[in-house]
TIPA-899991 format. One line per 5 residues: for each residue x, y, z of C-alpha. Coordinates in Angstrom, 3 decimals. Layout:
# TIPA-899991
X:Y:Z ~ ... $
END
This chain:
# TIPA-899991
82.020:110.838:1.959 ~ 82.707:114.171:0.346 ~ 82.394:117.330:2.395 ~ 79.693:118.740:0.130 ~ 77.422:115.838:1.151 $
77.680:116.994:4.753 ~ 76.571:120.487:3.829 ~ 73.873:119.278:1.429 ~ 72.239:117.054:4.054 ~ 72.376:119.801:6.639 $
70.789:122.376:4.384 ~ 68.064:120.076:3.114 ~ 67.117:119.263:6.686 ~ 65.825:122.767:7.240 ~ 62.943:122.565:4.790 $
60.030:121.340:6.929 ~ 56.697:123.110:6.947 ~ 54.438:123.370:9.981 ~ 50.905:122.959:8.658 ~ 48.405:121.999:11.372 $
45.289:120.921:9.486 ~ 44.790:120.685:5.756 ~ 47.073:119.999:2.820 ~ 50.825:119.686:2.593 ~ 51.315:123.467:2.547 $
47.810:124.752:3.405 ~ 46.204:125.283:6.809 ~ 42.399:125.086:6.873 ~ 41.907:125.581:10.631 ~ 41.147:129.292:10.457 $
38.471:129.607:13.137 ~ 37.263:128.143:16.401 ~ 34.152:126.979:14.544 ~ 36.407:124.771:12.402 ~ 38.093:123.273:15.473 $
34.762:122.251:16.999 ~ 33.382:120.959:13.680 ~ 35.792:120.830:10.698 ~ 32.969:120.178:8.212 ~ 32.101:123.873:7.772 $
32.151:124.006:3.959 ~ 28.379:124.518:3.654 ~ 27.656:126.064:7.058 ~ 26.169:129.542:7.305 ~ 28.212:131.573:9.763 $
30.787:134.316:10.082 ~ 33.628:131.778:9.843 ~ 32.351:131.274:6.299 ~ 34.383:134.345:5.306 ~ 37.096:131.675:4.930 $
35.197:128.371:4.548 ~ 31.996:129.401:2.700 ~ 32.200:133.088:1.726 ~ 29.154:132.981:-0.545 ~ 27.016:131.765:2.375 $
27.923:134.787:4.532 ~ 25.537:136.819:2.360 ~ 22.660:135.053:4.169 ~ 23.657:136.480:7.578 ~ 21.659:139.378:8.989 $
22.325:142.926:7.873 ~ 24.957:144.829:9.809 ~ 28.620:144.503:10.785 ~ 29.974:141.122:11.907 ~ 33.427:140.642:13.485 $
35.029:137.377:14.509 ~ 38.261:137.136:16.558 ~ 40.017:133.774:16.918 ~ 43.087:132.633:18.850 ~ 44.592:129.145:18.643 $
47.466:127.419:20.420 ~ 48.910:124.386:18.646 ~ 51.479:121.876:19.871 ~ 52.929:119.277:17.530 ~ 55.647:116.646:17.697 $
57.419:114.997:14.785 ~ 59.017:111.651:15.478 ~ 61.474:109.915:13.161 ~ 62.843:106.488:14.029 ~ 65.956:106.006:11.900 $
67.988:102.849:11.384 ~ 71.514:102.997:9.959 ~ 74.507:100.690:10.577 ~ 76.844:103.672:11.072 ~ 74.864:104.786:14.156 $
76.573:101.951:16.046 ~ 79.785:104.001:15.859 ~ 78.158:106.920:17.747 ~ 79.381:107.604:21.260 ~ 75.841:108.256:22.549 $
74.174:105.361:20.735 ~ 75.364:102.421:22.876 ~ 76.265:100.316:19.806 ~ 72.641:100.502:18.577 ~ 71.829:101.023:14.921 $
68.364:102.531:15.569 ~ 67.824:106.013:16.993 ~ 64.785:108.242:17.547 ~ 64.825:111.921:16.596 ~ 61.984:114.085:17.866 $
61.098:117.610:16.867 ~ 58.760:119.845:18.839 ~ 56.713:122.456:17.003 ~ 54.864:125.083:19.008 ~ 52.623:127.799:17.655 $
51.502:129.758:20.737 ~ 49.571:132.323:18.719 ~ 47.682:131.439:15.527 ~ 45.341:134.381:15.024 ~ 42.569:134.882:12.519 $
40.022:137.620:11.929 ~ 36.802:137.416:9.948 ~ 34.777:140.510:9.214 ~ 31.690:141.135:7.079 ~ 29.373:144.042:6.433 $
26.040:142.936:5.012 ~ 23.858:145.504:3.304 ~ 20.943:144.550:1.116 ~ 22.023:141.782:-1.253 ~ 25.729:142.487:-0.760 $
28.240:141.171:1.751 ~ 31.647:142.899:1.877 ~ 34.176:140.659:3.582 ~ 37.716:140.653:5.007 ~ 39.774:137.789:6.364 $
43.177:137.675:8.042 ~ 44.640:134.234:8.680 ~ 47.776:132.087:8.613 ~ 46.960:129.679:5.754 ~ 50.486:128.260:5.604 $
53.159:127.406:8.161 ~ 52.217:128.819:11.524 ~ 54.947:127.838:13.956 ~ 58.506:126.900:14.811 ~ 59.851:123.345:14.837 $
63.054:122.369:16.645 ~ 65.071:119.157:16.493 ~ 67.497:119.562:19.395 ~ 69.482:116.470:18.379 ~ 69.395:117.188:14.671 $
68.148:114.507:12.302 ~ 69.183:111.049:11.208 ~ 70.411:112.492:7.923 ~ 72.772:114.743:9.917 ~ 74.215:111.947:11.996 $
74.433:109.377:9.220 ~ 76.732:111.714:7.278 ~ 79.110:112.106:10.238 ~ 78.927:108.355:10.903 ~ 79.747:107.594:7.285 $
82.764:109.899:7.447 ~ 83.979:108.110:10.582 ~ 83.491:104.780:8.827 ~ 85.442:106.000:5.808 ~ 88.302:107.213:8.026 $
88.554:103.871:9.855 ~ 91.773:102.940:7.968 ~ 93.339:106.074:9.470 ~ 92.459:105.025:13.020 ~ 88.886:106.301:13.482 $
86.857:103.961:15.683 ~ 83.910:106.076:16.856 ~ 82.398:109.543:16.499 ~ 80.485:112.024:18.610 ~ 78.568:115.142:17.567 $
75.839:117.636:18.415 ~ 73.129:118.349:15.851 ~ 70.414:120.991:15.752 ~ 67.733:122.123:13.303 ~ 65.053:124.787:13.563 $
62.526:125.895:11.000 ~ 60.094:128.788:11.448 ~ 57.522:129.457:8.748 ~ 54.511:131.779:8.507 ~ 52.313:132.525:5.499 $
50.094:135.498:6.384 ~ 46.896:135.733:4.358 ~ 44.803:138.848:3.698 ~ 41.574:138.256:1.779 ~ 39.085:140.813:0.454 $
35.914:139.890:-1.398 ~ 32.228:140.458:-2.002 ~ 29.273:138.076:-1.954 ~ 26.021:138.815:-3.732 ~ 22.583:137.294:-3.117 $
21.164:136.588:-6.547 ~ 17.905:135.605:-4.854 ~ 16.722:134.259:-1.503 ~ 18.313:130.875:-2.174 ~ 21.428:131.499:-4.264 $
24.553:133.600:-3.697 ~ 27.965:133.979:-5.359 ~ 31.337:135.271:-4.169 ~ 34.521:136.676:-5.689 ~ 37.636:137.882:-3.939 $
41.424:138.132:-3.860 ~ 43.841:136.740:-1.303 ~ 47.272:138.206:-0.683 ~ 49.899:135.914:0.851 ~ 53.061:137.123:2.549 $
55.567:134.368:3.314 ~ 58.198:134.756:6.040 ~ 60.511:131.903:7.025 ~ 63.775:131.378:8.900 ~ 65.874:128.211:8.900 $
68.752:127.446:11.249 ~ 70.830:124.281:11.275 ~ 74.200:123.176:12.568 ~ 76.529:120.288:13.249 ~ 78.947:121.058:16.095 $
81.361:119.446:18.559 ~ 82.378:116.715:16.109 ~ 84.726:114.302:17.869 ~ 86.590:111.234:16.623 ~ 87.919:108.382:18.770 $
91.258:107.056:17.600 ~ 92.294:103.465:18.034 ~ 93.831:103.069:21.492 ~ 93.211:106.719:22.424 ~ 90.389:108.936:23.651 $
88.239:111.329:21.652 ~ 89.814:114.251:19.844 ~ 88.046:117.031:17.987 ~ 87.525:116.519:14.279 ~ 90.020:119.234:13.326 $
92.800:117.667:15.401 ~ 92.055:114.227:13.971 ~ 92.158:115.578:10.429 ~ 95.468:117.348:11.084 ~ 97.047:114.207:12.525 $
95.558:112.006:9.805 ~ 96.740:114.449:7.143 ~ 100.277:114.250:8.547 ~ 100.053:110.437:8.441 ~ 98.824:110.469:4.846 $
101.500:112.977:3.853 ~ 104.126:110.737:5.450 ~ 102.736:107.780:3.539 ~ 102.845:109.766:0.315 ~ 106.487:110.651:0.952 $
107.362:107.007:1.617 ~ 105.504:105.811:-1.458 ~ 107.101:108.553:-3.538 ~ 110.565:107.570:-2.326 ~ 109.795:103.924:-3.011 $
108.651:104.767:-6.536 ~ 111.897:106.640:-7.154 ~ 113.951:103.663:-5.967 ~ 111.903:101.221:-8.035 ~ 112.153:103.458:-11.096 $
115.909:103.723:-10.688 ~ 116.275:99.944:-10.262 ~ 113.976:99.306:-13.226 ~ 116.054:101.675:-15.332 ~ 119.252:99.769:-14.441 $
117.662:96.385:-15.162 ~ 116.285:97.562:-18.495 ~ 119.740:98.913:-19.404 ~ 121.340:95.493:-18.620 ~ 118.713:93.672:-20.673 $
119.304:96.104:-23.547 ~ 123.058:95.285:-23.525 ~ 122.375:91.551:-23.901 ~ 119.880:92.204:-26.696 ~ 122.365:94.525:-28.486 $
124.964:91.706:-28.456 ~ 122.382:89.340:-29.955 ~ 122.151:87.345:-26.760 ~ 119.239:86.497:-24.503 ~ 119.193:88.183:-21.107 $
119.475:85.828:-18.122 ~ 116.192:84.576:-16.676 ~ 117.122:86.076:-13.299 ~ 117.383:89.536:-14.863 ~ 114.047:89.163:-16.711 $
112.365:87.978:-13.496 ~ 113.804:90.959:-11.648 ~ 112.269:93.325:-14.234 ~ 108.865:91.650:-13.904 ~ 109.019:91.960:-10.118 $
110.044:95.630:-10.263 ~ 107.234:96.436:-12.728 ~ 104.681:94.771:-10.431 ~ 106.028:96.690:-7.449 ~ 105.839:99.918:-9.456 $
102.183:99.259:-10.295 ~ 101.364:98.522:-6.646 ~ 103.095:101.674:-5.432 ~ 101.402:103.770:-8.141 ~ 97.983:102.438:-7.090 $
98.814:103.077:-3.437 ~ 99.928:106.606:-4.301 ~ 96.653:107.286:-6.168 ~ 94.634:105.994:-3.216 ~ 96.549:108.178:-0.759 $
96.195:111.189:-3.038 ~ 92.412:110.608:-3.186 ~ 92.271:110.339:0.606 ~ 94.332:113.495:0.909 ~ 92.006:115.408:-1.438 $
88.921:114.223:0.464 ~ 90.471:115.300:3.767 ~ 91.286:118.707:2.316 ~ 87.583:119.106:1.519 ~ 86.606:118.046:5.037 $
89.062:120.423:6.669 ~ 86.840:123.503:6.302 ~ 84.118:121.686:8.287 ~ 86.447:120.728:11.122 ~ 84.700:123.297:13.333 $
81.238:122.137:12.295 ~ 78.675:123.606:9.913 ~ 76.243:126.467:10.492 ~ 73.341:127.678:8.374 ~ 71.109:130.719:8.716 $
68.643:131.462:5.925 ~ 65.765:133.975:5.909 ~ 63.106:133.797:3.194 ~ 60.325:136.197:2.189 ~ 57.797:136.272:-0.641 $
54.530:137.823:-1.799 ~ 51.763:136.226:-3.869 ~ 48.160:136.922:-4.865 ~ 45.357:134.670:-6.152 ~ 41.573:134.829:-6.769 $
38.985:133.025:-4.636 ~ 35.457:132.239:-5.891 ~ 32.468:130.540:-4.294 ~ 28.753:129.841:-4.454 ~ 25.996:128.799:-2.059 $
22.554:127.342:-2.784 ~ 19.739:126.710:-0.304 ~ 16.947:124.207:-0.920 ~ 14.515:123.732:1.933 ~ 16.417:122.188:4.846 $
19.497:121.605:2.665 ~ 22.382:123.915:1.897 ~ 25.037:123.276:-0.747 ~ 28.258:125.245:-1.179 ~ 31.508:125.240:-3.138 $
34.705:127.284:-3.025 ~ 37.772:127.360:-5.265 ~ 41.057:128.965:-4.243 ~ 43.386:129.447:-7.197 ~ 47.049:128.484:-6.973 $
49.158:131.183:-5.319 ~ 52.559:131.539:-6.938 ~ 55.197:132.037:-4.255 ~ 58.901:132.675:-4.874 ~ 60.737:132.790:-1.557 $
63.750:135.147:-1.767 ~ 66.788:134.002:0.233 ~ 69.019:136.024:2.527 ~ 71.514:133.377:3.547 ~ 74.967:132.588:4.875 $
75.332:130.166:1.947 ~ 77.150:132.066:-0.783 ~ 79.062:129.541:-2.882 ~ 77.085:126.391:-3.552 ~ 76.351:126.411:-7.268 $
78.104:123.067:-7.785 ~ 75.628:121.429:-5.372 ~ 72.096:121.597:-6.883 ~ 70.291:120.735:-3.641 ~ 72.070:123.483:-1.717 $
70.912:126.136:-4.180 ~ 67.597:126.173:-2.335 ~ 69.362:128.134:0.410 ~ 71.914:130.069:-1.601 ~ 71.903:133.786:-0.920 $
69.811:135.722:-3.419 ~ 68.053:132.663:-4.888 ~ 64.268:132.530:-5.416 ~ 62.694:129.263:-4.256 ~ 59.419:127.901:-5.689 $
56.936:127.331:-2.836 ~ 53.481:127.675:-4.422 ~ 50.384:127.252:-2.304 ~ 48.278:124.733:-4.264 ~ 44.809:125.425:-5.596 $
42.009:124.122:-3.364 ~ 38.485:122.984:-4.189 ~ 36.000:122.521:-1.330 ~ 32.483:121.085:-1.599 ~ 30.016:120.905:1.266 $
26.452:120.052:2.178 ~ 24.470:120.852:5.324 ~ 21.181:119.198:6.323 ~ 18.890:120.586:8.980 ~ 16.626:117.600:9.822 $
15.036:119.474:12.744 ~ 15.535:123.092:13.769 ~ 18.085:122.566:16.611 ~ 20.323:120.112:14.684 ~ 22.608:120.572:11.649 $
24.539:117.759:9.991 ~ 27.531:118.515:7.753 ~ 29.641:116.775:5.130 ~ 32.610:118.168:3.202 ~ 35.338:117.304:0.733 $
38.639:119.115:0.129 ~ 40.850:118.511:-2.903 ~ 44.309:120.110:-2.963 ~ 45.871:120.323:-6.435 ~ 49.381:119.616:-5.147 $
50.712:118.124:-8.375 ~ 49.773:121.279:-10.315 ~ 51.762:123.536:-7.978 ~ 55.414:124.424:-8.478 ~ 57.690:123.427:-5.596 $
61.453:123.476:-5.349 ~ 63.151:121.004:-7.676 ~ 59.767:119.692:-8.872 ~ 59.079:117.866:-5.603 ~ 55.330:117.861:-6.316 $
55.921:115.475:-9.232 ~ 57.038:112.756:-6.805 ~ 53.563:112.480:-5.222 ~ 51.312:109.631:-6.352 ~ 48.207:111.830:-6.326 $
46.720:115.038:-4.951 ~ 45.641:115.405:-1.340 ~ 42.022:114.593:-0.392 ~ 40.172:115.302:2.837 ~ 36.782:113.961:3.908 $
34.902:115.756:6.668 ~ 31.768:115.191:8.743 ~ 30.219:116.937:11.726 ~ 27.117:117.880:13.657 ~ 25.823:120.848:15.679 $
23.080:120.949:18.298 ~ 21.459:124.074:19.656 ~ 20.749:122.973:23.213 ~ 18.883:126.225:23.815 ~ 18.782:129.750:22.449 $
22.230:130.515:23.872 ~ 24.309:127.321:23.880 ~ 25.412:125.312:20.857 ~ 27.664:122.248:21.034 ~ 29.315:120.588:18.068 $
31.635:117.743:17.103 ~ 33.276:116.683:13.866 ~ 36.058:114.782:12.192 ~ 38.427:114.953:9.253 ~ 40.215:112.205:7.320 $
43.324:113.316:5.362 ~ 44.969:111.242:2.638 ~ 48.141:112.378:0.864 ~ 49.744:110.878:-2.254 ~ 52.797:109.670:-0.357 $
55.510:107.302:-1.553 ~ 59.105:106.482:-0.667 ~ 60.493:108.846:-3.293 ~ 58.717:111.817:-1.711 ~ 59.266:111.025:1.968 $
62.396:112.022:3.886 ~ 63.255:113.178:7.379 ~ 63.853:116.723:6.187 ~ 60.174:117.465:5.530 ~ 57.319:115.002:5.776 $
53.574:114.637:6.193 ~ 51.631:111.529:7.222 ~ 48.056:110.377:6.602 ~ 45.841:111.214:9.555 ~ 42.395:111.560:11.067 $
41.281:114.412:13.321 ~ 38.507:114.952:15.836 ~ 37.288:118.284:17.181 ~ 34.591:119.402:19.596 ~ 33.524:122.597:21.308 $
30.822:125.071:22.086 ~ 29.377:128.469:21.181 ~ 27.707:130.527:23.888 ~ 25.716:133.713:23.189 ~ 26.266:136.205:25.970 $
23.830:138.526:24.227 ~ 22.509:139.384:20.796 ~ 25.805:141.208:20.246 ~ 28.541:138.919:21.653 ~ 29.074:135.147:21.363 $
31.991:133.251:22.942 ~ 33.557:130.107:21.454 ~ 35.934:127.407:22.715 ~ 37.167:124.197:21.110 ~ 39.712:121.378:21.187 $
41.111:119.674:18.085 ~ 43.298:116.557:18.036 ~ 44.982:114.757:15.126 ~ 46.173:111.146:15.151 ~ 48.787:110.212:12.560 $
49.667:106.922:10.952 ~ 53.203:105.525:10.784 ~ 54.941:105.640:7.427 ~ 57.965:103.382:6.928 ~ 60.455:104.114:4.177 $
62.943:101.407:3.130 ~ 64.056:102.241:-0.413 ~ 67.552:103.423:0.519 ~ 70.596:102.387:-1.560 ~ 72.402:101.084:1.522 $
71.270:97.838:3.145 ~ 69.945:98.101:6.680 ~ 68.812:101.741:6.351 ~ 65.176:102.740:6.990 ~ 63.030:105.509:8.528 $
59.635:105.515:10.212 ~ 57.728:108.813:10.357 ~ 54.829:109.944:12.538 ~ 53.465:113.040:14.288 ~ 51.133:114.235:17.023 $
49.017:117.393:17.024 ~ 46.846:119.131:19.617 ~ 45.097:122.501:19.234 ~ 43.178:124.634:21.722 ~ 41.189:127.653:20.628 $
39.015:130.444:21.966 ~ 37.251:133.258:20.157 ~ 34.315:135.588:19.991 ~ 31.870:136.936:17.418 ~ 30.512:140.470:17.607 $
27.413:141.555:15.695 ~ 26.487:145.225:15.388 $
END
């Protein structure tokens, strides 16, 4: 296993995003109203500044302000199977190991504001439409450990029996969104919207492999650097012995060839014993030459590993800025309301400030090379929604989200590996119990275009369904308080298409969100 593979795997492992609800790179949970009923695509409310901006034009005249705070807790669980894990000191001879990452986002804020005057609605939104937290794998990932295990397996001829190591990975990613736009009521039933959204991306990735130990046959554990030094001395000694043997064989072969030449010069046939001796010496020379080449290859590989004898550390900061239009429309027909919104693709080029300076010979590592710009577009999004008001206190909602993932531009063309774009299907209901209290519930089904080529333990998503519920309580005509709980259940995805037999990964997640907020109308 070459040393660059160790670094490549470590760097790639820092690429996970932390989206809570929505597409692969897009968060749609931008209000407490969404948490208590995700199907808000055709609802008329202040949260529509994000979900249905054209519909906000139908709110009352005046200034409307919405403040939202969310706390999200997520786990990512990867169950990895690899034969080399059995060599790990902490793995008890087992080939299957579980790696769990914890992602906390204690503060996910969002602000919606609108000033309605006549037929116009001037709107502002601040949100975190991408990322939104920090994820830590305190034991690293299976891709970390499998590299170290493979190195230990490769060094078995030099006395390596087992390995030990500490792994760690942390990714922190926030995409801050600022949206300005205007809705216009064409008539009492139809409104349109146009706006611009500015995205600022800020991310930090940290990863390391440390305390690498190797157990030698018949001895205890030694640090990787000491093992490499001792193994290098052994290989160098072997090279000296082989070199000396080649010199002796070459000298003997030269003498035998000279004797054979004398017989041939006299017109006689060399004795069979002398010819047999030449054949034997030539075979020995070939064996020693092959052994020398093998030792030289081992020596070169160990030279490459030497610079990682103290482990590997990565620190990479990324920033970017992007802007894209947002358009929408809303149409009311009796007790029905229909709405649509389209967010254009936001081109994002994350600029690296990194400790990785020399990695041009490793294409995958270039994602974290200092000074590089990394493609991380936020995909275009189409939302369609319908709301039905069968009786005055009750509203029923349906929605559909389509993320144009395959039309975005991600690092190394990763989007091309997906089978299809992401689709979400949403449903919900609201009930005004009285003039002050409203309760609501809703659900969301998310389906990605996943396949084995796309999935890896470095960054993954999993098909899921979510349920949210909550309430809205009007303290007065000016202030309304909101609270909600949102939970996502994820499926298990098993990947088996690895080149090595006996290697597989199973991916899943968990996600819980609490939120509180208030709306102020002046």
